[in-house]
DRENDO-1510 file (C-alpha; in Angstrom, 1 decimal, always signed):
<recs>
REC; n; res; u; v; w
REC; 1; MET; -10.4; +49.5; -13.3 .
REC; 2; TYR; -7.6; +47.8; -12.6 .
REC; 3; ARG; -4.8; +49.4; -13.9 .
REC; 4; LYS; -0.7; +48.0; -13.4 .
REC; 5; ILE; +0.7; +50.8; -12.7 .
REC; 6; ILE; -0.6; +50.8; -9.0 .
REC; 7; SER; +2.1; +47.8; -8.4 .
REC; 8; PHE; +4.5; +50.1; -9.7 .
REC; 9; LEU; +3.3; +53.2; -8.1 .
REC; 10; GLU; +3.3; +51.6; -4.7 .
REC; 11; GLU; +7.0; +50.2; -5.0 .
REC; 12; TRP; +7.7; +53.6; -5.8 .
REC; 13; LYS; +6.2; +55.1; -2.4 .
REC; 14; ASN; +8.0; +52.4; -0.1 .
REC; 15; SER; +11.3; +52.6; -1.8 .
REC; 16; PRO; +14.2; +54.2; +0.4 .
REC; 17; TYR; +15.6; +55.7; -2.8 .
REC; 18; ARG; +11.9; +57.7; -4.0 .
REC; 19; LYS; +12.7; +60.9; -5.9 .
REC; 20; PRO; +10.0; +62.6; -6.9 .
REC; 21; LEU; +8.0; +61.0; -9.9 .
REC; 22; ILE; +7.2; +62.0; -13.5 .
REC; 23; LEU; +4.4; +60.2; -14.8 .
REC; 24; GLN; +4.3; +60.9; -18.6 .
REC; 25; GLY; +1.7; +59.4; -21.3 .
REC; 26; ALA; -0.4; +60.3; -24.3 .
REC; 27; ARG; -3.5; +62.4; -24.0 .
REC; 28; GLN; -6.2; +60.3; -21.7 .
REC; 29; VAL; -4.0; +56.9; -21.4 .
REC; 30; GLY; -5.7; +57.5; -17.3 .
REC; 31; LYS; -2.5; +59.1; -15.7 .
REC; 32; THR; -4.4; +61.4; -13.8 .
REC; 33; TYR; -7.5; +58.6; -13.0 .
REC; 34; SER; -4.0; +56.1; -11.5 .
REC; 35; ILE; -2.5; +58.9; -9.6 .
REC; 36; LEU; -5.6; +60.1; -7.7 .
REC; 37; GLU; -6.7; +56.6; -7.0 .
REC; 38; PHE; -3.2; +55.7; -5.9 .
REC; 39; GLY; -3.7; +58.7; -3.8 .
REC; 40; ARG; -6.9; +57.9; -2.2 .
REC; 41; THR; -6.2; +54.6; -1.4 .
REC; 42; HIS; -2.5; +54.7; +0.1 .
REC; 43; TYR; -2.1; +58.2; +1.4 .
REC; 44; ASP; -4.2; +60.2; +4.3 .
REC; 45; ASN; -4.7; +62.6; +2.0 .
REC; 46; VAL; -4.0; +64.2; -2.1 .
REC; 47; ALA; -2.8; +67.5; -2.8 .
REC; 48; TYR; -4.3; +68.3; -6.3 .
REC; 49; PHE; -2.9; +71.0; -8.3 .
REC; 50; ASN; -3.9; +71.1; -12.3 .
REC; 51; PHE; -1.7; +73.8; -14.7 .
REC; 52; GLU; -4.0; +73.5; -17.0 .
REC; 53; THR; -7.4; +74.1; -15.3 .
REC; 54; ASN; -5.8; +77.2; -13.0 .
REC; 55; PRO; -3.4; +79.3; -15.3 .
REC; 56; LYS; -2.8; +81.2; -12.0 .
REC; 57; LEU; -0.8; +78.6; -10.2 .
REC; 58; ASN; +2.0; +79.2; -12.3 .
REC; 59; GLU; +2.7; +82.7; -10.4 .
REC; 60; THR; +3.2; +80.6; -7.2 .
REC; 61; PHE; +6.2; +79.7; -9.0 .
REC; 62; GLU; +7.7; +82.5; -10.0 .
REC; 63; GLU; +8.6; +84.1; -6.5 .
REC; 64; SER; +10.6; +80.7; -5.3 .
REC; 65; ILE; +10.8; +76.9; -6.0 .
REC; 66; SER; +12.4; +76.4; -2.7 .
REC; 67; PRO; +10.2; +73.7; -0.7 .
REC; 68; ASP; +10.1; +75.5; +2.2 .
REC; 69; TYR; +8.7; +78.6; +0.3 .
REC; 70; LEU; +6.1; +76.5; -1.5 .
REC; 71; ILE; +4.5; +73.7; +0.7 .
REC; 72; PRO; +2.8; +77.0; +3.2 .
REC; 73; ILE; +0.8; +78.3; +0.0 .
REC; 74; LEU; +0.2; +75.0; -1.8 .
REC; 75; SER; -1.0; +73.9; +1.2 .
REC; 76; HIS; -3.2; +77.2; +1.5 .
REC; 77; ILE; -4.1; +76.9; -2.4 .
REC; 78; ALA; -5.6; +73.0; -1.5 .
REC; 79; GLY; -7.1; +74.2; +1.7 .
REC; 80; GLN; -5.6; +71.5; +3.3 .
REC; 81; THR; -2.3; +71.0; +5.1 .
REC; 82; ILE; +0.5; +69.0; +2.9 .
REC; 83; VAL; +2.2; +66.6; +5.3 .
REC; 84; LYS; +5.1; +64.6; +5.2 .
REC; 85; GLU; +5.1; +61.1; +4.1 .
REC; 86; GLU; +1.3; +61.4; +4.5 .
REC; 87; THR; -0.1; +63.4; +1.5 .
REC; 88; LEU; +1.0; +63.1; -2.1 .
REC; 89; ILE; +1.3; +66.2; -3.5 .
REC; 90; VAL; +0.0; +66.0; -7.5 .
REC; 91; PHE; +0.8; +68.5; -10.2 .
REC; 92; ASP; -1.1; +67.6; -13.4 .
REC; 93; GLU; -0.2; +69.1; -17.2 .
REC; 94; VAL; +3.2; +70.6; -15.4 .
REC; 95; GLN; +4.6; +70.6; -19.0 .
REC; 96; LEU; +2.6; +74.4; -18.8 .
REC; 97; CYS; +4.5; +75.5; -16.2 .
REC; 98; GLU; +8.5; +75.7; -16.4 .
REC; 99; ARG; +9.4; +76.1; -13.0 .
REC; 100; ALA; +7.0; +73.6; -11.5 .
REC; 101; LEU; +9.0; +71.2; -13.2 .
REC; 102; THR; +12.5; +72.9; -11.6 .
REC; 103; SER; +11.4; +72.6; -8.4 .
REC; 104; LEU; +11.0; +68.6; -8.4 .
REC; 105; LYS; +15.3; +69.0; -8.6 .
REC; 106; TYR; +14.5; +71.0; -4.6 .
REC; 107; PHE; +12.3; +68.6; -4.0 .
REC; 108; CYS; +14.3; +66.1; -4.2 .
REC; 109; GLU; +17.3; +67.7; -2.4 .
REC; 110; ASP; +16.0; +69.5; +0.1 .
REC; 111; ALA; +12.4; +67.8; +1.3 .
REC; 112; HIS; +12.7; +63.8; +0.3 .
REC; 113; GLU; +9.9; +63.5; +2.9 .
REC; 114; TYR; +7.8; +64.9; +0.4 .
REC; 115; HIS; +5.7; +62.7; -1.9 .
REC; 116; ILE; +5.0; +64.3; -5.2 .
REC; 117; ILE; +4.2; +63.1; -8.4 .
REC; 118; VAL; +3.7; +65.2; -11.7 .
REC; 119; ALA; +1.7; +64.4; -14.8 .
REC; 120; GLY; +2.4; +65.7; -18.3 .
REC; 121; SER; +0.7; +64.4; -21.6 .
REC; 122; LEU; +3.2; +66.5; -24.2 .
REC; 123; LEU; +5.8; +66.6; -21.8 .
REC; 124; GLY; +8.4; +65.3; -24.3 .
REC; 125; VAL; +7.2; +67.8; -26.7 .
REC; 126; ALA; +7.5; +70.4; -24.4 .
REC; 127; VAL; +11.3; +69.9; -22.9 .
REC; 128; ASN; +12.5; +68.9; -26.2 .
REC; 129; ARG; +11.0; +72.5; -28.1 .
REC; 130; THR; +11.9; +74.9; -25.2 .
REC; 131; LYS; +14.8; +76.2; -22.9 .
REC; 132; PHE; +13.4; +73.7; -19.7 .
REC; 133; SER; +15.6; +73.4; -16.6 .
REC; 134; PHE; +14.7; +69.9; -16.3 .
REC; 135; PRO; +15.8; +68.3; -13.3 .
REC; 136; VAL; +18.2; +65.3; -14.6 .
REC; 137; GLY; +19.0; +62.8; -12.3 .
REC; 138; LYS; +16.6; +64.2; -9.6 .
REC; 139; VAL; +13.4; +62.2; -10.6 .
REC; 140; ASP; +12.0; +59.2; -11.2 .
REC; 141; MET; +10.1; +58.8; -15.0 .
REC; 142; LYS; +7.7; +56.4; -15.8 .
REC; 143; THR; +5.4; +56.5; -19.1 .
REC; 144; LEU; +1.9; +54.9; -19.1 .
REC; 145; TYR; +0.1; +53.6; -22.0 .
REC; 146; PRO; -3.2; +53.1; -22.9 .
REC; 147; MET; -4.7; +49.7; -21.7 .
REC; 148; ASP; -3.1; +46.0; -22.5 .
REC; 149; MET; -5.0; +43.4; -24.2 .
REC; 150; GLU; -4.7; +41.9; -20.1 .
REC; 151; GLU; -6.2; +45.1; -18.1 .
REC; 152; PHE; -8.9; +45.2; -20.9 .
REC; 153; MET; -9.8; +41.3; -20.2 .
REC; 154; LEU; -10.0; +42.2; -16.7 .
REC; 155; ALA; -11.8; +45.3; -17.0 .
REC; 156; LEU; -14.9; +42.7; -18.7 .
REC; 157; GLY; -15.0; +40.4; -15.5 .
REC; 158; GLU; -12.5; +37.8; -17.1 .
REC; 159; ASP; -10.4; +37.2; -14.4 .
REC; 160; GLU; -10.5; +33.7; -14.3 .
REC; 161; LEU; -9.8; +33.5; -18.1 .
REC; 162; VAL; -7.0; +35.4; -17.6 .
REC; 163; LYS; -5.3; +33.0; -15.3 .
REC; 164; GLN; -6.4; +30.5; -17.9 .
REC; 165; ILE; -4.5; +32.7; -20.6 .
REC; 166; LYS; -1.1; +33.2; -18.0 .
REC; 167; ASN; -0.7; +29.4; -17.1 .
REC; 168; CYS; -1.0; +28.2; -20.6 .
REC; 169; PHE; +1.4; +30.3; -21.8 .
REC; 170; ARG; +3.7; +29.2; -19.0 .
REC; 171; THR; +3.1; +25.5; -19.7 .
REC; 172; ASP; +3.0; +25.6; -23.4 .
REC; 173; THR; -0.1; +23.7; -23.2 .
REC; 174; PRO; -3.8; +24.1; -25.6 .
REC; 175; MET; -6.4; +26.2; -24.2 .
REC; 176; PRO; -9.5; +24.4; -24.1 .
REC; 177; ALA; -11.5; +24.8; -27.7 .
REC; 178; ALA; -14.1; +26.7; -26.1 .
REC; 179; LEU; -12.5; +29.4; -24.1 .
REC; 180; HIS; -9.4; +29.7; -27.2 .
REC; 181; ASP; -12.7; +31.0; -29.3 .
REC; 182; ALA; -13.9; +33.1; -26.7 .
REC; 183; ALA; -10.2; +35.2; -26.0 .
REC; 184; MET; -10.2; +35.2; -29.7 .
REC; 185; ASP; -13.8; +37.6; -29.4 .
REC; 186; LEU; -12.0; +39.1; -26.8 .
REC; 187; TYR; -9.0; +39.7; -28.8 .
REC; 188; ARG; -11.2; +41.3; -31.8 .
REC; 189; GLN; -13.6; +43.7; -29.8 .
REC; 190; TYR; -10.1; +44.9; -28.0 .
REC; 191; LEU; -8.9; +46.0; -31.9 .
REC; 192; VAL; -11.9; +47.7; -32.0 .
REC; 193; THR; -12.3; +49.4; -28.1 .
REC; 194; GLY; -8.6; +49.7; -27.9 .
REC; 195; GLY; -7.2; +50.7; -24.4 .
REC; 196; MET; -8.4; +53.9; -23.8 .
REC; 197; PRO; -9.6; +53.8; -20.2 .
REC; 198; GLU; -12.8; +56.0; -21.0 .
REC; 199; CYS; -13.9; +53.7; -24.3 .
REC; 200; VAL; -13.3; +50.5; -22.1 .
REC; 201; MET; -15.1; +51.9; -19.3 .
REC; 202; GLN; -18.3; +52.5; -22.1 .
REC; 203; PHE; -18.1; +48.9; -23.5 .
REC; 204; ALA; -17.5; +47.5; -20.5 .
REC; 205; GLN; -21.0; +49.3; -19.1 .
REC; 206; THR; -22.7; +49.3; -22.5 .
REC; 207; LYS; -21.2; +47.0; -25.6 .
REC; 208; ASP; -21.9; +49.9; -27.7 .
REC; 209; TYR; -19.5; +50.7; -30.3 .
REC; 210; ILE; -20.9; +53.6; -31.7 .
REC; 211; LEU; -20.7; +55.5; -28.1 .
REC; 212; VAL; -17.0; +54.0; -28.3 .
REC; 213; ARG; -16.2; +55.5; -31.5 .
REC; 214; HIS; -18.1; +58.5; -30.4 .
REC; 215; THR; -15.2; +59.3; -27.6 .
REC; 216; GLN; -12.5; +58.1; -30.1 .
REC; 217; ASP; -13.4; +60.4; -32.5 .
REC; 218; THR; -13.1; +63.2; -29.5 .
REC; 219; ILE; -9.8; +62.0; -28.8 .
REC; 220; LEU; -8.8; +61.9; -32.2 .
REC; 221; ALA; -10.2; +65.5; -32.2 .
REC; 222; SER; -7.6; +66.3; -29.3 .
REC; 223; SER; -4.3; +65.3; -30.4 .
REC; 224; LEU; -5.2; +67.5; -33.3 .
REC; 225; ASN; -5.8; +70.3; -31.2 .
REC; 226; ASP; -2.6; +69.8; -29.7 .
REC; 227; MET; -0.7; +69.5; -33.1 .
REC; 228; SER; -1.9; +72.9; -33.6 .
REC; 229; LYS; -1.1; +74.0; -30.0 .
REC; 230; TYR; +2.5; +73.1; -29.9 .
REC; 231; ASN; +4.2; +73.3; -33.2 .
REC; 232; ASN; +4.3; +76.9; -36.1 .
REC; 233; LEU; +1.7; +76.5; -39.3 .
REC; 234; ASN; +4.3; +75.0; -41.1 .
REC; 235; GLU; +4.9; +71.8; -38.9 .
REC; 236; LEU; +1.7; +71.5; -37.8 .
REC; 237; LYS; +0.7; +70.4; -42.1 .
REC; 238; LYS; +3.8; +68.2; -41.8 .
REC; 239; THR; +2.4; +66.6; -38.5 .
REC; 240; ARG; -0.8; +65.7; -39.9 .
REC; 241; LEU; +0.6; +64.8; -43.3 .
REC; 242; VAL; +2.5; +61.9; -41.2 .
REC; 243; TYR; -0.2; +61.1; -38.8 .
REC; 244; ASP; -2.9; +60.6; -42.0 .
REC; 245; ASN; -0.2; +58.6; -43.7 .
REC; 246; VAL; +1.0; +56.1; -41.0 .
REC; 247; THR; -2.4; +54.0; -41.3 .
REC; 248; VAL; -2.1; +54.3; -44.7 .
REC; 249; GLN; +1.2; +52.9; -45.1 .
REC; 250; LEU; +0.0; +50.2; -42.0 .
REC; 251; SER; -2.2; +48.9; -45.2 .
REC; 252; LYS; +0.9; +47.8; -47.7 .
REC; 253; ARG; +2.2; +44.8; -47.2 .
REC; 254; ASN; +6.1; +46.0; -46.8 .
REC; 255; THR; +5.0; +48.3; -43.9 .
REC; 256; ARG; +8.6; +49.8; -43.3 .
REC; 257; PHE; +7.6; +54.1; -43.4 .
REC; 258; GLN; +8.4; +55.5; -46.8 .
REC; 259; TYR; +8.6; +59.2; -46.8 .
REC; 260; LYS; +8.5; +59.2; -50.3 .
REC; 261; LEU; +4.8; +58.1; -49.8 .
REC; 262; ILE; +3.8; +60.9; -48.1 .
REC; 263; LYS; +3.8; +63.0; -51.1 .
REC; 264; LYS; +5.7; +63.1; -54.2 .
REC; 265; GLY; +9.3; +63.7; -53.7 .
REC; 266; GLY; +9.1; +63.9; -50.0 .
REC; 267; ARG; +12.6; +63.2; -47.9 .
REC; 268; ALA; +13.9; +62.9; -44.1 .
REC; 269; SER; +14.6; +66.2; -44.1 .
REC; 270; GLU; +10.8; +67.4; -44.7 .
REC; 271; PHE; +9.2; +65.4; -42.2 .
REC; 272; GLU; +11.7; +64.2; -39.6 .
REC; 273; ASN; +10.9; +66.8; -37.3 .
REC; 274; ALA; +7.1; +66.4; -37.0 .
REC; 275; THR; +8.0; +62.0; -36.8 .
REC; 276; GLU; +9.7; +63.0; -33.9 .
REC; 277; TRP; +7.1; +65.2; -32.4 .
REC; 278; LEU; +4.6; +62.7; -33.3 .
REC; 279; CYS; +6.6; +60.2; -31.6 .
REC; 280; LEU; +7.7; +62.7; -28.1 .
REC; 281; SER; +4.0; +63.1; -27.7 .
REC; 282; GLY; +3.2; +59.7; -27.6 .
REC; 283; ILE; +0.8; +58.9; -30.2 .
REC; 284; VAL; +3.0; +56.9; -32.4 .
REC; 285; SER; +6.5; +54.8; -31.9 .
REC; 286; GLN; +9.2; +54.0; -33.9 .
REC; 287; VAL; +10.4; +50.7; -34.7 .
REC; 288; TYR; +14.0; +50.8; -36.3 .
REC; 289; LYS; +15.4; +48.1; -38.4 .
REC; 290; VAL; +18.7; +46.2; -36.5 .
REC; 291; GLU; +21.2; +45.5; -39.1 .
REC; 292; GLN; +23.3; +42.3; -36.7 .
REC; 293; ILE; +21.6; +40.5; -34.5 .
REC; 294; ARG; +23.9; +41.0; -31.3 .
REC; 295; LYS; +23.5; +42.8; -27.8 .
REC; 296; PRO; +23.1; +45.3; -27.4 .
REC; 297; LEU; +20.1; +45.4; -30.5 .
REC; 298; GLU; +20.5; +49.3; -29.8 .
REC; 299; ASN; +24.1; +49.9; -31.2 .
REC; 300; TYR; +23.0; +48.2; -34.7 .
REC; 301; ARG; +19.6; +50.0; -35.4 .
REC; 302; ASP; +19.3; +51.8; -38.8 .
REC; 303; ILE; +18.3; +55.1; -38.4 .
REC; 304; ASP; +17.0; +55.3; -41.7 .
REC; 305; ALA; +15.1; +52.2; -42.0 .
REC; 306; PHE; +12.0; +52.0; -39.4 .
REC; 307; LYS; +8.2; +51.2; -39.3 .
REC; 308; ILE; +5.7; +53.5; -37.5 .
REC; 309; TYR; +2.9; +52.1; -35.4 .
REC; 310; VAL; +0.1; +54.4; -33.6 .
REC; 311; SER; +0.2; +53.7; -29.7 .
REC; 312; ASP; -4.0; +52.5; -29.7 .
REC; 313; LEU; -5.4; +50.2; -31.8 .
REC; 314; GLY; -9.0; +51.7; -30.9 .
REC; 315; LEU; -7.7; +55.1; -32.3 .
REC; 316; LEU; -6.2; +53.3; -35.5 .
REC; 317; CYS; -9.5; +51.6; -36.3 .
REC; 318; ALA; -11.4; +55.0; -35.2 .
REC; 319; LYS; -8.6; +57.1; -38.0 .
REC; 320; LYS; -9.4; +54.7; -40.8 .
REC; 321; ASP; -13.4; +54.7; -39.9 .
REC; 322; LEU; -13.4; +51.1; -39.6 .
REC; 323; PRO; -16.5; +49.8; -39.3 .
REC; 324; ALA; -16.7; +47.6; -35.8 .
REC; 325; ALA; -18.6; +44.6; -37.1 .
REC; 326; ASP; -15.6; +44.4; -40.2 .
REC; 327; ILE; -13.1; +43.8; -37.4 .
REC; 328; LEU; -15.6; +42.0; -35.2 .
REC; 329; TYR; -15.7; +39.3; -38.2 .
REC; 330; MET; -12.6; +39.9; -40.0 .
REC; 331; SER; -14.2; +40.9; -43.4 .
REC; 332; ASP; -12.2; +40.2; -46.5 .
REC; 333; GLU; -12.6; +43.8; -47.7 .
REC; 334; LEU; -9.6; +44.3; -44.4 .
REC; 335; ASN; -7.3; +42.0; -46.1 .
REC; 336; ASP; -4.6; +44.7; -46.9 .
REC; 337; PHE; -4.8; +45.6; -43.6 .
REC; 338; LYS; -4.8; +42.6; -41.5 .
REC; 339; GLY; -1.4; +42.1; -41.4 .
REC; 340; GLY; -0.2; +45.7; -40.4 .
REC; 341; MET; -3.4; +45.6; -37.7 .
REC; 342; ALA; -2.0; +42.8; -36.1 .
REC; 343; GLU; +1.7; +43.8; -35.9 .
REC; 344; ASN; +0.5; +47.7; -34.4 .
REC; 345; TYR; -1.3; +45.2; -31.7 .
REC; 346; VAL; +1.6; +43.6; -30.7 .
REC; 347; ASN; +3.8; +46.1; -30.9 .
REC; 348; VAL; +1.0; +47.6; -28.1 .
REC; 349; GLN; +1.5; +44.8; -25.8 .
REC; 350; LEU; +5.8; +44.5; -26.3 .
REC; 351; THR; +5.7; +48.4; -25.6 .
REC; 352; ILE; +4.0; +48.5; -22.6 .
REC; 353; ASN; +5.6; +45.5; -20.9 .
REC; 354; GLY; +9.4; +47.5; -21.2 .
REC; 355; TYR; +10.4; +45.8; -24.5 .
REC; 356; ASN; +12.5; +48.2; -27.4 .
REC; 357; THR; +11.1; +46.6; -30.7 .
REC; 358; TYR; +12.9; +46.2; -33.5 .
REC; 359; TYR; +12.7; +44.5; -37.1 .
REC; 360; TRP; +15.2; +42.7; -39.1 .
REC; 361; GLU; +15.6; +42.1; -42.9 .
REC; 362; SER; +17.9; +39.9; -44.7 .
REC; 363; ASP; +19.7; +40.9; -47.9 .
REC; 364; ARG; +16.7; +39.1; -50.1 .
REC; 365; GLY; +14.2; +39.9; -48.5 .
REC; 366; ALA; +13.1; +37.6; -45.7 .
REC; 367; GLU; +11.8; +40.0; -42.7 .
REC; 368; ILE; +11.2; +39.1; -39.3 .
REC; 369; ASP; +8.6; +41.3; -37.6 .
REC; 370; PHE; +9.5; +41.9; -34.2 .
REC; 371; VAL; +13.5; +41.2; -32.5 .
REC; 372; ILE; +13.6; +41.8; -28.7 .
REC; 373; GLN; +15.6; +41.1; -25.7 .
REC; 374; ARG; +14.0; +38.3; -23.6 .
REC; 375; ASP; +15.1; +36.9; -20.3 .
REC; 376; GLY; +19.0; +38.0; -21.4 .
REC; 377; GLN; +18.3; +36.3; -24.9 .
REC; 378; ILE; +17.5; +37.9; -28.4 .
REC; 379; ILE; +14.6; +36.8; -29.9 .
REC; 380; PRO; +12.4; +36.8; -33.1 .
REC; 381; ILE; +8.7; +36.8; -33.0 .
REC; 382; GLU; +6.6; +36.5; -35.9 .
REC; 383; VAL; +3.5; +37.8; -36.2 .
REC; 384; LYS; +0.2; +36.4; -38.5 .
REC; 385; SER; -3.1; +38.2; -38.8 .
REC; 386; ALA; -4.8; +34.5; -39.3 .
REC; 387; ASP; -4.0; +31.1; -38.5 .
REC; 388; ASN; -1.7; +30.1; -41.7 .
REC; 389; THR; +1.9; +30.5; -40.0 .
REC; 390; ARG; +3.9; +28.6; -42.1 .
REC; 391; ALA; +7.0; +31.5; -42.1 .
REC; 392; LYS; +9.9; +30.7; -44.6 .
REC; 393; SER; +11.5; +34.1; -43.3 .
REC; 394; LEU; +11.6; +33.0; -39.8 .
REC; 395; LYS; +13.6; +29.8; -41.1 .
REC; 396; VAL; +15.8; +32.1; -42.5 .
REC; 397; TYR; +16.4; +33.8; -39.7 .
REC; 398; MET; +16.4; +30.4; -37.6 .
REC; 399; ASP; +19.3; +28.6; -39.4 .
REC; 400; THR; +21.2; +32.2; -39.6 .
REC; 401; TYR; +21.6; +32.7; -35.5 .
REC; 402; LYS; +20.2; +29.7; -34.1 .
REC; 403; PRO; +18.5; +31.3; -31.8 .
REC; 404; ALA; +17.1; +29.4; -28.5 .
REC; 405; TYR; +13.4; +29.6; -29.7 .
REC; 406; ALA; +11.2; +31.8; -31.5 .
REC; 407; ILE; +7.9; +33.4; -30.8 .
REC; 408; LYS; +5.1; +32.7; -33.4 .
REC; 409; LEU; +1.9; +34.6; -32.8 .
REC; 410; SER; -0.9; +33.9; -34.8 .
REC; 411; THR; -4.6; +32.6; -34.1 .
REC; 412; LYS; -3.5; +29.2; -33.4 .
REC; 413; ASN; -3.9; +28.2; -29.9 .
REC; 414; PHE; -1.0; +27.4; -27.4 .
REC; 415; GLY; +2.1; +24.8; -28.3 .
REC; 416; PHE; +5.5; +24.3; -28.6 .
REC; 417; ASP; +7.1; +23.2; -31.6 .
REC; 418; ASP; +10.7; +22.5; -33.9 .
REC; 419; HIS; +11.6; +25.4; -31.2 .
REC; 420; LYS; +9.1; +27.9; -31.9 .
REC; 421; LYS; +6.5; +28.8; -28.8 .
REC; 422; ILE; +3.5; +29.2; -30.5 .
REC; 423; VAL; +0.9; +32.0; -29.1 .
REC; 424; PRO; -2.2; +33.6; -29.9 .
REC; 425; LEU; -2.9; +36.7; -30.3 .
REC; 426; TYR; -4.7; +37.4; -27.8 .
REC; 427; ALA; -1.7; +36.1; -25.1 .
REC; 428; ALA; +0.6; +38.8; -26.4 .
REC; 429; PHE; +0.2; +40.7; -23.1 .
REC; 430; CYS; +2.0; +37.2; -21.9 .
REC; 431; ILE; +5.3; +37.9; -23.4 .
</recs>
């Protein structure tokens, strides 16, 4: 299956400023597959080392972390000669070996000719919770997310439809009605399947939602297992409480996250470490409110007002045990959840595209779902789960801040009207 990360890895390989690369991301997003596929097609050979399946590897790094010492030993372990420029060295689950992570500093300084990529599922947690000697300034870093809507459609063989969507987005011209309807069907299938590569592959091969849901449940169980592995018992309970409550709060009309809804009398001081753990592990992300629409938006965020979205739509639906048919046909029983689900979907697509997302509220309660910096401009984004796109809040924002244009995401076809770029939900990946 095509992953956009391959283009990034090609640029990394060919860059004269290349440093050892840390590829981080949540479990099961395809880090190992993408690295090995890249190595297979771009190098003579791959020397792969997994610190989870081979715990004795740690002993190799206890004596010394000098590349001159490590390379001969790693070549012996891998059963193949590690050659400068021609071999891709891969350290997987590197969060389990602190000294392997530290060794990247010396590969950068003393052995630049060796190409090395390390991957870790809970690097953010490990680095923040233990005394890791992190090789600051000596590594390149990239986060891999679940597959976005474009990758999902390509996995299903919809290459021509993707080209048509990109063209209509660029020109603001409506899609032919039949293609628009087909793309909306694919959008709803994506909501059920999500972007975990194993789930997408199973769906592409079988179209079996029951099989996909089983895989999603397994991934959710792995996440719970990680929580218990990297948390003490007290923090574990809090982390699970927050995680369970995220999906509940997405069903509310006001999706701003409130600690008091986790349990009676809940406070930030009690649950903020648990929230941080979930963010660092890549399971969820926080979207903060901005108090002023000025650059840089990061300077004006309100650290006490935020929303929390999960990183994968399929896991969200599995966590809430939503039947596939209810989502595919947008059952009225989901009315309370449709808005939060559409917002979560858009946040996933924007995050994958590298945006830092924020939201905005006026003093009188008008709210803009997302505010981003795009092409040097601050752009508001309004999200509607259906074709009822009348947005009073967006009018308030535009009257107040006079943006160059706004983006309205809904089930409506492409268009441009009154300084508003109309974008169907399935095309959010184009932004």
